[in-house]
PQR file of N, CA, C, O and H, with PARSE charges and radii, in Angstrom:
ATOM      1  N   UNK A   1     111.755  30.618 120.178 -0.4000 1.5000
ATOM      2  CA  UNK A   1     111.932  30.263 118.581 -0.0000 2.0000
ATOM      3  C   UNK A   1     113.100  29.450 118.474  0.5500 1.7000
ATOM      4  O   UNK A   1     114.138  29.355 119.129 -0.5500 1.4000
ATOM      5  N   UNK A   2     112.352  28.556 116.849 -0.4000 1.5000
ATOM      6  CA  UNK A   2     113.440  27.567 116.566 -0.0000 2.0000
ATOM      7  C   UNK A   2     113.593  27.966 115.053  0.5500 1.7000
ATOM      8  O   UNK A   2     112.806  28.431 114.228 -0.5500 1.4000
ATOM      9  H   UNK A   2     111.509  28.634 116.317  0.4000 1.0000
ATOM     10  N   UNK A   3     114.872  27.615 115.016 -0.4000 1.5000
ATOM     11  CA  UNK A   3     115.608  27.639 113.758 -0.0000 2.0000
ATOM     12  C   UNK A   3     114.841  26.670 112.507  0.5500 1.7000
ATOM     13  O   UNK A   3     114.823  25.443 112.412 -0.5500 1.4000
ATOM     14  H   UNK A   3     115.511  27.238 115.686  0.4000 1.0000
ATOM     15  N   UNK A   4     114.426  27.374 111.895 -0.4000 1.5000
ATOM     16  CA  UNK A   4     113.778  26.108 110.767 -0.0000 2.0000
ATOM     17  C   UNK A   4     114.654  26.281 109.486  0.5500 1.7000
ATOM     18  O   UNK A   4     114.385  25.610 108.489 -0.5500 1.4000
ATOM     19  H   UNK A   4     114.440  28.371 111.972  0.4000 1.0000
ATOM     20  N   UNK A   5     115.289  26.820 109.488 -0.4000 1.5000
ATOM     21  CA  UNK A   5     116.328  27.133 107.672 -0.0000 2.0000
ATOM     22  C   UNK A   5     117.376  25.625 108.092  0.5500 1.7000
ATOM     23  O   UNK A   5     117.824  25.659 106.946 -0.5500 1.4000
ATOM     24  H   UNK A   5     115.506  27.365 110.297  0.4000 1.0000
ATOM     25  N   UNK A   6     117.825  24.875 108.474 -0.4000 1.5000
ATOM     26  CA  UNK A   6     118.743  23.793 108.837 -0.0000 2.0000
ATOM     27  C   UNK A   6     118.147  22.408 108.352  0.5500 1.7000
ATOM     28  O   UNK A   6     116.940  22.198 108.479 -0.5500 1.4000
ATOM     29  H   UNK A   6     117.461  24.847 109.406  0.4000 1.0000
ATOM     30  N   UNK A   7     118.908  21.560 107.854 -0.4000 1.5000
ATOM     31  CA  UNK A   7     118.527  20.276 107.314 -0.0000 2.0000
ATOM     32  C   UNK A   7     117.619  19.692 108.112  0.5500 1.7000
ATOM     33  O   UNK A   7     116.490  19.397 107.720 -0.5500 1.4000
ATOM     34  H   UNK A   7     119.888  21.731 107.751  0.4000 1.0000
ATOM     35  N   UNK A   8     118.107  19.458 109.442 -0.4000 1.5000
ATOM     36  CA  UNK A   8     117.556  18.566 110.499 -0.0000 2.0000
ATOM     37  C   UNK A   8     115.673  19.118 110.655  0.5500 1.7000
ATOM     38  O   UNK A   8     114.677  18.589 111.149 -0.5500 1.4000
ATOM     39  H   UNK A   8     119.024  19.697 109.760  0.4000 1.0000
ATOM     40  N   UNK A   9     115.866  20.063 110.138 -0.4000 1.5000
ATOM     41  CA  UNK A   9     114.095  20.410 109.855 -0.0000 2.0000
ATOM     42  C   UNK A   9     113.589  20.127 108.937  0.5500 1.7000
ATOM     43  O   UNK A   9     112.385  19.878 109.003 -0.5500 1.4000
ATOM     44  H   UNK A   9     116.675  20.493 109.736  0.4000 1.0000
ATOM     45  N   UNK A  10     114.183  20.050 107.854 -0.4000 1.5000
ATOM     46  CA  UNK A  10     113.745  19.465 106.835 -0.0000 2.0000
ATOM     47  C   UNK A  10     112.353  20.415 106.039  0.5500 1.7000
ATOM     48  O   UNK A  10     112.019  21.597 106.112 -0.5500 1.4000
ATOM     49  H   UNK A  10     115.161  20.251 107.800  0.4000 1.0000
ATOM     50  N   UNK A  11     111.830  19.284 105.327 -0.4000 1.5000
ATOM     51  CA  UNK A  11     110.355  19.908 104.665 -0.0000 2.0000
ATOM     52  C   UNK A  11     109.108  19.700 105.243  0.5500 1.7000
ATOM     53  O   UNK A  11     108.483  18.639 105.269 -0.5500 1.4000
ATOM     54  H   UNK A  11     112.102  18.324 105.267  0.4000 1.0000
ATOM     55  N   UNK A  12     108.761  20.849 105.737 -0.4000 1.5000
ATOM     56  CA  UNK A  12     107.395  20.263 106.475 -0.0000 2.0000
ATOM     57  C   UNK A  12     106.527  21.032 106.285  0.5500 1.7000
ATOM     58  O   UNK A  12     106.565  22.262 106.253 -0.5500 1.4000
ATOM     59  H   UNK A  12     109.268  21.710 105.716  0.4000 1.0000
ATOM     60  N   UNK A  13     105.254  19.963 106.078 -0.4000 1.5000
ATOM     61  CA  UNK A  13     103.802  21.267 106.186 -0.0000 2.0000
ATOM     62  C   UNK A  13     102.816  21.616 107.469  0.5500 1.7000
ATOM     63  O   UNK A  13     101.796  22.305 107.467 -0.5500 1.4000
ATOM     64  H   UNK A  13     105.223  18.964 106.104  0.4000 1.0000
ATOM     65  N   UNK A  14     103.494  20.869 108.639 -0.4000 1.5000
ATOM     66  CA  UNK A  14     102.498  21.180 109.903 -0.0000 2.0000
ATOM     67  C   UNK A  14     103.758  21.497 110.754  0.5500 1.7000
ATOM     68  O   UNK A  14     104.534  20.557 110.925 -0.5500 1.4000
ATOM     69  H   UNK A  14     104.323  20.309 108.641  0.4000 1.0000
ATOM     70  N   UNK A  15     104.061  22.685 111.305 -0.4000 1.5000
ATOM     71  CA  UNK A  15     105.058  23.213 112.050 -0.0000 2.0000
ATOM     72  C   UNK A  15     104.762  22.281 113.597  0.5500 1.7000
ATOM     73  O   UNK A  15     105.704  21.660 114.088 -0.5500 1.4000
ATOM     74  H   UNK A  15     103.430  23.448 111.166  0.4000 1.0000
ATOM     75  N   UNK A  16     103.838  22.272 114.048 -0.4000 1.5000
ATOM     76  CA  UNK A  16     103.654  21.790 115.153 -0.0000 2.0000
ATOM     77  C   UNK A  16     104.149  20.065 115.468  0.5500 1.7000
ATOM     78  O   UNK A  16     104.124  19.520 116.571 -0.5500 1.4000
ATOM     79  H   UNK A  16     103.072  22.777 113.649  0.4000 1.0000
ATOM     80  N   UNK A  17     104.534  19.513 114.313 -0.4000 1.5000
ATOM     81  CA  UNK A  17     104.374  17.976 114.137 -0.0000 2.0000
ATOM     82  C   UNK A  17     105.852  17.896 113.613  0.5500 1.7000
ATOM     83  O   UNK A  17     106.409  16.802 113.702 -0.5500 1.4000
ATOM     84  H   UNK A  17     104.555  19.956 113.417  0.4000 1.0000
ATOM     85  N   UNK A  18     106.720  19.241 112.931 -0.4000 1.5000
ATOM     86  CA  UNK A  18     107.941  19.541 112.887 -0.0000 2.0000
ATOM     87  C   UNK A  18     109.136  19.368 113.650  0.5500 1.7000
ATOM     88  O   UNK A  18     110.219  18.818 113.449 -0.5500 1.4000
ATOM     89  H   UNK A  18     106.268  20.130 112.858  0.4000 1.0000
ATOM     90  N   UNK A  19     108.417  20.236 114.927 -0.4000 1.5000
ATOM     91  CA  UNK A  19     108.800  20.360 116.360 -0.0000 2.0000
ATOM     92  C   UNK A  19     108.971  19.342 117.252  0.5500 1.7000
ATOM     93  O   UNK A  19     109.981  19.112 117.918 -0.5500 1.4000
ATOM     94  H   UNK A  19     107.537  20.682 115.090  0.4000 1.0000
ATOM     95  N   UNK A  20     108.039  18.800 117.240 -0.4000 1.5000
ATOM     96  CA  UNK A  20     108.112  17.408 117.899 -0.0000 2.0000
ATOM     97  C   UNK A  20     108.741  16.237 117.548  0.5500 1.7000
ATOM     98  O   UNK A  20     109.038  15.461 118.457 -0.5500 1.4000
ATOM     99  H   UNK A  20     107.219  18.987 116.699  0.4000 1.0000
ATOM    100  N   UNK A  21     109.043  15.911 116.233 -0.4000 1.5000
ATOM    101  CA  UNK A  21     109.326  14.916 115.755 -0.0000 2.0000
ATOM    102  C   UNK A  21     110.959  14.814 115.398  0.5500 1.7000
ATOM    103  O   UNK A  21     111.835  13.952 115.470 -0.5500 1.4000
ATOM    104  H   UNK A  21     108.802  16.540 115.494  0.4000 1.0000
ATOM    105  N   UNK A  22     110.789  16.913 114.757 -0.4000 1.5000
ATOM    106  CA  UNK A  22     112.563  16.808 114.328 -0.0000 2.0000
ATOM    107  C   UNK A  22     113.205  17.573 114.663  0.5500 1.7000
ATOM    108  O   UNK A  22     114.253  17.774 114.049 -0.5500 1.4000
ATOM    109  H   UNK A  22     110.078  17.613 114.699  0.4000 1.0000
ATOM    110  N   UNK A  23     112.861  18.351 115.799 -0.4000 1.5000
ATOM    111  CA  UNK A  23     113.452  19.705 116.529 -0.0000 2.0000
ATOM    112  C   UNK A  23     114.666  18.968 117.132  0.5500 1.7000
ATOM    113  O   UNK A  23     114.295  17.847 117.481 -0.5500 1.4000
ATOM    114  H   UNK A  23     112.010  18.188 116.298  0.4000 1.0000
ATOM    115  N   UNK A  24     116.087  19.186 117.411 -0.4000 1.5000
ATOM    116  CA  UNK A  24     116.932  18.989 118.440 -0.0000 2.0000
ATOM    117  C   UNK A  24     117.052  20.271 119.339  0.5500 1.7000
ATOM    118  O   UNK A  24     116.631  21.356 118.940 -0.5500 1.4000
ATOM    119  H   UNK A  24     116.388  20.096 117.128  0.4000 1.0000
ATOM    120  N   UNK A  25     117.670  20.101 120.626 -0.4000 1.5000
ATOM    121  CA  UNK A  25     118.206  21.231 121.229 -0.0000 2.0000
ATOM    122  C   UNK A  25     118.825  22.381 120.105  0.5500 1.7000
ATOM    123  O   UNK A  25     118.457  23.550 120.225 -0.5500 1.4000
ATOM    124  H   UNK A  25     118.012  19.219 120.951  0.4000 1.0000
ATOM    125  N   UNK A  26     119.702  22.030 119.099 -0.4000 1.5000
ATOM    126  CA  UNK A  26     120.792  22.851 118.759 -0.0000 2.0000
ATOM    127  C   UNK A  26     119.481  23.777 117.721  0.5500 1.7000
ATOM    128  O   UNK A  26     119.566  24.999 117.596 -0.5500 1.4000
ATOM    129  H   UNK A  26     120.000  21.080 119.001  0.4000 1.0000
ATOM    130  N   UNK A  27     118.747  23.258 117.294 -0.4000 1.5000
ATOM    131  CA  UNK A  27     117.729  24.443 116.656 -0.0000 2.0000
ATOM    132  C   UNK A  27     116.850  25.265 117.205  0.5500 1.7000
ATOM    133  O   UNK A  27     116.194  26.015 116.481 -0.5500 1.4000
ATOM    134  H   UNK A  27     118.677  22.265 117.396  0.4000 1.0000
ATOM    135  N   UNK A  28     116.696  25.259 118.530 -0.4000 1.5000
ATOM    136  CA  UNK A  28     116.460  26.274 119.449 -0.0000 2.0000
ATOM    137  C   UNK A  28     117.655  27.436 119.304  0.5500 1.7000
ATOM    138  O   UNK A  28     118.843  27.299 119.597 -0.5500 1.4000
ATOM    139  H   UNK A  28     117.228  24.650 119.118  0.4000 1.0000
ATOM    140  N   UNK A  29     117.030  28.548 118.797 -0.4000 1.5000
ATOM    141  CA  UNK A  29     117.640  29.625 118.854 -0.0000 2.0000
ATOM    142  C   UNK A  29     117.716  30.568 119.861  0.5500 1.7000
ATOM    143  O   UNK A  29     118.784  30.986 120.309 -0.5500 1.4000
ATOM    144  H   UNK A  29     116.065  28.659 118.558  0.4000 1.0000
ATOM    145  N   UNK A  30     116.567  30.936 120.250 -0.4000 1.5000
ATOM    146  CA  UNK A  30     115.743  31.708 121.447 -0.0000 2.0000
ATOM    147  C   UNK A  30     115.013  31.610 121.961  0.5500 1.7000
ATOM    148  O   UNK A  30     113.952  31.535 121.340 -0.5500 1.4000
ATOM    149  H   UNK A  30     115.699  30.597 119.885  0.4000 1.0000
ATOM    150  N   UNK A  31     114.949  31.528 123.548 -0.4000 1.5000
ATOM    151  CA  UNK A  31     113.815  30.891 124.694 -0.0000 2.0000
ATOM    152  C   UNK A  31     113.754  32.601 125.420  0.5500 1.7000
ATOM    153  O   UNK A  31     114.687  33.363 125.673 -0.5500 1.4000
ATOM    154  H   UNK A  31     115.811  31.589 124.051  0.4000 1.0000
ATOM    155  N   UNK A  32     112.369  32.766 125.593 -0.4000 1.5000
ATOM    156  CA  UNK A  32     112.288  33.935 126.508 -0.0000 2.0000
ATOM    157  C   UNK A  32     110.547  33.357 127.388  0.5500 1.7000
ATOM    158  O   UNK A  32     109.440  33.020 126.967 -0.5500 1.4000
ATOM    159  H   UNK A  32     111.612  32.146 125.387  0.4000 1.0000
ATOM    160  N   UNK A  33     111.305  33.546 129.003 -0.4000 1.5000
ATOM    161  CA  UNK A  33     110.228  32.582 129.381 -0.0000 2.0000
ATOM    162  C   UNK A  33     110.369  33.953 130.962  0.5500 1.7000
ATOM    163  O   UNK A  33     111.320  34.435 131.577 -0.5500 1.4000
ATOM    164  H   UNK A  33     112.204  33.820 129.345  0.4000 1.0000
ATOM    165  N   UNK A  34     108.656  34.126 131.049 -0.4000 1.5000
ATOM    166  CA  UNK A  34     108.587  35.828 131.552 -0.0000 2.0000
ATOM    167  C   UNK A  34     109.094  37.123 131.660  0.5500 1.7000
ATOM    168  O   UNK A  34     109.058  37.956 132.565 -0.5500 1.4000
ATOM    169  H   UNK A  34     107.883  33.734 130.549  0.4000 1.0000
ATOM    170  N   UNK A  35     109.760  37.106 130.101 -0.4000 1.5000
ATOM    171  CA  UNK A  35     110.139  38.276 129.428 -0.0000 2.0000
ATOM    172  C   UNK A  35     111.435  38.163 129.906  0.5500 1.7000
ATOM    173  O   UNK A  35     111.896  39.305 129.916 -0.5500 1.4000
ATOM    174  H   UNK A  35     109.789  36.429 129.365  0.4000 1.0000
ATOM    175  N   UNK A  36     112.295  37.335 130.326 -0.4000 1.5000
ATOM    176  CA  UNK A  36     113.531  37.076 130.367 -0.0000 2.0000
ATOM    177  C   UNK A  36     114.279  36.248 129.575  0.5500 1.7000
ATOM    178  O   UNK A  36     113.903  35.081 129.462 -0.5500 1.4000
ATOM    179  H   UNK A  36     111.920  36.408 130.317  0.4000 1.0000
ATOM    180  N   UNK A  37     115.501  36.709 128.867 -0.4000 1.5000
ATOM    181  CA  UNK A  37     115.852  35.766 127.704 -0.0000 2.0000
ATOM    182  C   UNK A  37     116.529  34.763 128.263  0.5500 1.7000
ATOM    183  O   UNK A  37     116.948  35.219 129.327 -0.5500 1.4000
ATOM    184  H   UNK A  37     115.806  37.657 128.959  0.4000 1.0000
ATOM    185  N   UNK A  38     116.834  33.785 128.163 -0.4000 1.5000
ATOM    186  CA  UNK A  38     117.430  33.058 128.501 -0.0000 2.0000
ATOM    187  C   UNK A  38     118.307  32.296 127.634  0.5500 1.7000
ATOM    188  O   UNK A  38     119.344  31.784 128.055 -0.5500 1.4000
ATOM    189  H   UNK A  38     116.494  33.415 127.298  0.4000 1.0000
ATOM    190  N   UNK A  39     117.751  32.172 125.931 -0.4000 1.5000
ATOM    191  CA  UNK A  39     118.916  31.793 125.371 -0.0000 2.0000
ATOM    192  C   UNK A  39     118.585  32.915 124.225  0.5500 1.7000
ATOM    193  O   UNK A  39     117.478  33.389 123.969 -0.5500 1.4000
ATOM    194  H   UNK A  39     116.908  32.587 125.590  0.4000 1.0000
ATOM    195  N   UNK A  40     119.893  33.226 123.579 -0.4000 1.5000
ATOM    196  CA  UNK A  40     119.588  33.964 122.379 -0.0000 2.0000
ATOM    197  C   UNK A  40     120.821  33.564 121.387  0.5500 1.7000
ATOM    198  O   UNK A  40     121.891  33.259 121.914 -0.5500 1.4000
ATOM    199  H   UNK A  40     120.792  32.841 123.788  0.4000 1.0000
ATOM    200  N   UNK A  41     120.662  33.555 119.496 -0.4000 1.5000
ATOM    201  CA  UNK A  41     121.569  32.996 118.944 -0.0000 2.0000
ATOM    202  C   UNK A  41     122.148  31.415 119.587  0.5500 1.7000
ATOM    203  O   UNK A  41     123.284  30.979 119.770 -0.5500 1.4000
ATOM    204  H   UNK A  41     119.793  33.803 119.068  0.4000 1.0000
ATOM    205  N   UNK A  42     121.080  30.961 119.763 -0.4000 1.5000
ATOM    206  CA  UNK A  42     121.582  29.184 120.022 -0.0000 2.0000
ATOM    207  C   UNK A  42     122.315  29.080 121.538  0.5500 1.7000
ATOM    208  O   UNK A  42     122.529  28.044 122.169 -0.5500 1.4000
ATOM    209  H   UNK A  42     120.157  31.315 119.614  0.4000 1.0000
ATOM    210  N   UNK A  43     122.674  30.639 121.982 -0.4000 1.5000
ATOM    211  CA  UNK A  43     123.173  30.171 123.673 -0.0000 2.0000
ATOM    212  C   UNK A  43     122.851  30.918 124.781  0.5500 1.7000
ATOM    213  O   UNK A  43     122.399  32.062 124.711 -0.5500 1.4000
ATOM    214  H   UNK A  43     122.500  31.480 121.470  0.4000 1.0000
ATOM    215  N   UNK A  44     123.089  30.249 125.923 -0.4000 1.5000
ATOM    216  CA  UNK A  44     122.521  30.295 127.002 -0.0000 2.0000
ATOM    217  C   UNK A  44     123.108  31.522 127.638  0.5500 1.7000
ATOM    218  O   UNK A  44     124.245  31.474 128.107 -0.5500 1.4000
ATOM    219  H   UNK A  44     123.455  29.320 125.980  0.4000 1.0000
ATOM    220  N   UNK A  45     122.174  32.946 127.690 -0.4000 1.5000
ATOM    221  CA  UNK A  45     122.750  33.956 128.469 -0.0000 2.0000
ATOM    222  C   UNK A  45     122.665  34.224 130.255  0.5500 1.7000
ATOM    223  O   UNK A  45     123.401  35.082 130.740 -0.5500 1.4000
ATOM    224  H   UNK A  45     121.251  32.985 127.309  0.4000 1.0000
ATOM    225  N   UNK A  46     121.850  33.535 131.026 -0.4000 1.5000
ATOM    226  CA  UNK A  46     121.569  33.680 132.233 -0.0000 2.0000
ATOM    227  C   UNK A  46     122.087  32.032 132.697  0.5500 1.7000
ATOM    228  O   UNK A  46     122.583  31.910 133.817 -0.5500 1.4000
ATOM    229  H   UNK A  46     121.252  32.838 130.631  0.4000 1.0000
ATOM    230  N   UNK A  47     121.967  30.945 131.911 -0.4000 1.5000
ATOM    231  CA  UNK A  47     121.938  29.459 132.691 -0.0000 2.0000
ATOM    232  C   UNK A  47     123.468  28.700 132.570  0.5500 1.7000
ATOM    233  O   UNK A  47     124.248  28.456 131.649 -0.5500 1.4000
ATOM    234  H   UNK A  47     121.564  31.044 131.001  0.4000 1.0000
ATOM    235  N   UNK A  48     123.448  28.559 133.483 -0.4000 1.5000
ATOM    236  CA  UNK A  48     125.054  27.837 133.598 -0.0000 2.0000
ATOM    237  C   UNK A  48     124.918  26.212 133.107  0.5500 1.7000
ATOM    238  O   UNK A  48     124.841  25.592 134.167 -0.5500 1.4000
ATOM    239  H   UNK A  48     122.815  28.757 134.232  0.4000 1.0000
ATOM    240  N   UNK A  49     124.859  25.335 132.090 -0.4000 1.5000
ATOM    241  CA  UNK A  49     124.540  24.189 132.345 -0.0000 2.0000
ATOM    242  C   UNK A  49     125.201  23.403 133.394  0.5500 1.7000
ATOM    243  O   UNK A  49     124.550  22.601 134.063 -0.5500 1.4000
ATOM    244  H   UNK A  49     124.922  25.838 131.229  0.4000 1.0000
ATOM    245  N   UNK A  50     126.390  23.577 133.566 -0.4000 1.5000
ATOM    246  CA  UNK A  50     127.304  22.926 134.425 -0.0000 2.0000
ATOM    247  C   UNK A  50     126.522  22.600 136.142  0.5500 1.7000
ATOM    248  O   UNK A  50     126.110  21.633 136.781 -0.5500 1.4000
ATOM    249  H   UNK A  50     126.919  24.229 133.023  0.4000 1.0000
ATOM    250  N   UNK A  51     126.636  23.795 136.275 -0.4000 1.5000
ATOM    251  CA  UNK A  51     125.971  24.302 137.398 -0.0000 2.0000
ATOM    252  C   UNK A  51     124.156  23.990 137.952  0.5500 1.7000
ATOM    253  O   UNK A  51     123.669  23.899 139.079 -0.5500 1.4000
ATOM    254  H   UNK A  51     126.971  24.581 135.755  0.4000 1.0000
ATOM    255  N   UNK A  52     123.581  23.901 136.652 -0.4000 1.5000
ATOM    256  CA  UNK A  52     121.779  22.856 136.396 -0.0000 2.0000
ATOM    257  C   UNK A  52     122.411  21.558 136.418  0.5500 1.7000
ATOM    258  O   UNK A  52     121.798  20.641 136.966 -0.5500 1.4000
ATOM    259  H   UNK A  52     123.976  23.975 135.737  0.4000 1.0000
ATOM    260  N   UNK A  53     123.485  21.352 135.932 -0.4000 1.5000
ATOM    261  CA  UNK A  53     123.749  19.599 136.474 -0.0000 2.0000
ATOM    262  C   UNK A  53     123.980  19.188 137.486  0.5500 1.7000
ATOM    263  O   UNK A  53     123.384  18.227 137.972 -0.5500 1.4000
ATOM    264  H   UNK A  53     123.983  22.097 135.487  0.4000 1.0000
ATOM    265  N   UNK A  54     125.381  20.146 138.329 -0.4000 1.5000
ATOM    266  CA  UNK A  54     125.228  20.016 139.587 -0.0000 2.0000
ATOM    267  C   UNK A  54     124.192  19.989 140.486  0.5500 1.7000
ATOM    268  O   UNK A  54     124.006  18.986 141.174 -0.5500 1.4000
ATOM    269  H   UNK A  54     125.865  20.926 137.934  0.4000 1.0000
ATOM    270  N   UNK A  55     123.414  21.072 140.579 -0.4000 1.5000
ATOM    271  CA  UNK A  55     122.002  21.333 141.075 -0.0000 2.0000
ATOM    272  C   UNK A  55     121.437  20.022 141.357  0.5500 1.7000
ATOM    273  O   UNK A  55     121.205  19.520 142.457 -0.5500 1.4000
ATOM    274  H   UNK A  55     123.565  21.887 140.020  0.4000 1.0000
ATOM    275  N   UNK A  56     121.195  19.397 139.829 -0.4000 1.5000
ATOM    276  CA  UNK A  56     120.594  18.282 139.789 -0.0000 2.0000
ATOM    277  C   UNK A  56     120.819  17.642 140.811  0.5500 1.7000
ATOM    278  O   UNK A  56     120.118  17.537 141.818 -0.5500 1.4000
ATOM    279  H   UNK A  56     121.384  19.804 138.936  0.4000 1.0000
ATOM    280  N   UNK A  57     121.966  17.125 140.539 -0.4000 1.5000
ATOM    281  CA  UNK A  57     122.738  15.824 141.024 -0.0000 2.0000
ATOM    282  C   UNK A  57     123.156  15.767 142.598  0.5500 1.7000
ATOM    283  O   UNK A  57     123.608  14.784 143.184 -0.5500 1.4000
ATOM    284  H   UNK A  57     122.536  17.210 139.721  0.4000 1.0000
ATOM    285  N   UNK A  58     122.866  17.202 143.201 -0.4000 1.5000
ATOM    286  CA  UNK A  58     122.709  17.330 144.548 -0.0000 2.0000
ATOM    287  C   UNK A  58     121.243  17.083 145.147  0.5500 1.7000
ATOM    288  O   UNK A  58     121.021  16.606 146.260 -0.5500 1.4000
ATOM    289  H   UNK A  58     122.498  18.001 142.725  0.4000 1.0000
ATOM    290  N   UNK A  59     120.067  17.583 144.003 -0.4000 1.5000
ATOM    291  CA  UNK A  59     118.640  17.202 144.447 -0.0000 2.0000
ATOM    292  C   UNK A  59     118.618  15.719 144.803  0.5500 1.7000
ATOM    293  O   UNK A  59     118.247  15.197 145.854 -0.5500 1.4000
ATOM    294  H   UNK A  59     120.247  17.971 143.099  0.4000 1.0000
ATOM    295  N   UNK A  60     119.109  15.146 143.667 -0.4000 1.5000
ATOM    296  CA  UNK A  60     118.669  13.788 143.577 -0.0000 2.0000
ATOM    297  C   UNK A  60     118.965  13.087 144.558  0.5500 1.7000
ATOM    298  O   UNK A  60     118.126  12.458 145.202 -0.5500 1.4000
ATOM    299  H   UNK A  60     119.410  15.571 142.813  0.4000 1.0000
ATOM    300  N   UNK A  61     120.806  13.107 144.926 -0.4000 1.5000
ATOM    301  CA  UNK A  61     120.877  12.437 146.137 -0.0000 2.0000
ATOM    302  C   UNK A  61     120.258  12.620 147.509  0.5500 1.7000
ATOM    303  O   UNK A  61     119.876  11.717 148.253 -0.5500 1.4000
ATOM    304  H   UNK A  61     121.488  13.618 144.402  0.4000 1.0000
ATOM    305  N   UNK A  62     120.213  14.030 147.747 -0.4000 1.5000
ATOM    306  CA  UNK A  62     119.321  14.857 148.662 -0.0000 2.0000
ATOM    307  C   UNK A  62     117.735  13.763 148.909  0.5500 1.7000
ATOM    308  O   UNK A  62     117.370  13.362 150.014 -0.5500 1.4000
ATOM    309  H   UNK A  62     120.523  14.763 147.143  0.4000 1.0000
ATOM    310  N   UNK A  63     117.222  13.556 147.970 -0.4000 1.5000
ATOM    311  CA  UNK A  63     115.911  13.011 147.790 -0.0000 2.0000
ATOM    312  C   UNK A  63     115.827  11.228 148.100  0.5500 1.7000
ATOM    313  O   UNK A  63     115.012  10.540 148.715 -0.5500 1.4000
ATOM    314  H   UNK A  63     117.518  13.882 147.073  0.4000 1.0000
ATOM    315  N   UNK A  64     117.080  10.911 147.354 -0.4000 1.5000
ATOM    316  CA  UNK A  64     117.787   9.522 147.622 -0.0000 2.0000
ATOM    317  C   UNK A  64     117.707   8.788 149.026  0.5500 1.7000
ATOM    318  O   UNK A  64     117.151   7.776 149.453 -0.5500 1.4000
ATOM    319  H   UNK A  64     117.742  11.470 146.855  0.4000 1.0000
ATOM    320  N   UNK A  65     118.949  10.291 149.802 -0.4000 1.5000
ATOM    321  CA  UNK A  65     118.686  10.091 151.095 -0.0000 2.0000
ATOM    322  C   UNK A  65     117.564  10.322 151.968  0.5500 1.7000
ATOM    323  O   UNK A  65     117.744   9.861 153.095 -0.5500 1.4000
ATOM    324  H   UNK A  65     119.400  11.113 149.454  0.4000 1.0000
ATOM    325  N   UNK A  66     116.146  11.062 151.732 -0.4000 1.5000
ATOM    326  CA  UNK A  66     115.435  11.309 152.508 -0.0000 2.0000
ATOM    327  C   UNK A  66     114.827   9.823 152.249  0.5500 1.7000
ATOM    328  O   UNK A  66     114.816   9.125 153.263 -0.5500 1.4000
ATOM    329  H   UNK A  66     116.000  11.437 150.816  0.4000 1.0000
ATOM    330  N   UNK A  67     114.283   9.175 150.982 -0.4000 1.5000
ATOM    331  CA  UNK A  67     113.896   8.231 151.110 -0.0000 2.0000
ATOM    332  C   UNK A  67     114.303   6.957 151.329  0.5500 1.7000
ATOM    333  O   UNK A  67     113.590   5.971 151.143 -0.5500 1.4000
ATOM    334  H   UNK A  67     114.292   9.742 150.158  0.4000 1.0000
ATOM    335  N   UNK A  68     115.678   6.938 151.806 -0.4000 1.5000
ATOM    336  CA  UNK A  68     116.061   5.742 152.463 -0.0000 2.0000
ATOM    337  C   UNK A  68     115.776   5.180 154.074  0.5500 1.7000
ATOM    338  O   UNK A  68     116.213   4.086 154.432 -0.5500 1.4000
ATOM    339  H   UNK A  68     116.256   7.739 151.957  0.4000 1.0000
TER
END
């Protein structure tokens, strides 16, 4: 669910277009995946951004090592 009552969303007539062209991560209020609420009120509920970044770096390094 995306907040539409913020300045970055402005006036729009085509919701799909405004989401693609104007929405920012801060506009995302709620995310539900497979019945699990991952973000509510603009805050992650189960995900830890720092851990996601750490895991991504480790995965990237492992892939690079296998390709060498």
